[in-house]
C-alpha positions, 0 to 999 in steps of 0.5 A, spaced: 187 724 318 187 722 325 180 724 327 183 729 332 179 736 332 183 742 330 181 748 333 183 755 331 184 761 335 186 768 334 192 771 337 190 774 344 184 770 345 184 766 351 180 760 353 175 760 358 177 759 365 174 753 368 177 754 375 171 753 381 174 759 384 168 759 390 171 752 392 178 754 392 176 760 396 172 756 401 178 751 402 181 752 409 189 751 411 187 745 414 183 742 407 190 744 403 194 741 408 190 735 408 190 734 400 198 735 400 199 730 405 194 725 401 198 727 394 204 722 393 206 727 388 206 733 392 212 737 395 212 737 402 209 744 405 215 749 406 216 751 413 220 756 417 225 750 418 226 749 411 227 756 409 232 756 415 236 751 411 235 752 404 241 754 399 241 757 393 244 752 388 245 755 381 246 750 375 252 749 372 253 752 365 252 748 359 256 748 353 254 747 345 258 741 342 257 737 336 257 729 338 256 723 334 251 719 337 248 712 335 242 713 331 238 708 335 240 711 341 238 718 339 232 715 336 230 712 343 231 719 347 227 723 341 221 718 342 221 720 349 218 727 347 220 734 348 226 735 353 230 729 350 237 733 350 236 734 357 234 727 359 241 725 355 244 730 359 241 727 366 243 720 364 250 722 363 250 726 369 248 720 373 254 716 370 259 721 372 256 722 379 256 714 380 264 714 377 266 719 382 263 715 388 266 709 385 273 713 385 272 715 392 
């Protein structure tokens, strides 16, 4: 056993809300903008200029196929966790884009 605690829940049972809503409601726009500016992972604030230049971009379609991949390569991607097929696709796309730029 890993020592993890397993908690069983019934369908429809929700966890208690741990958000401090009073603190959230008390935040001013300036507080929020300051927190965003200080967070290196936060997306920039979307202003009118951003929306004026925004484009709707639809992702290309996907095709199902059977592909033979070396066991160690597939194993490495799978060990990265959920979404390994999407990561493999991203690697292939990056390679394709690089080759397109090289070809001019």
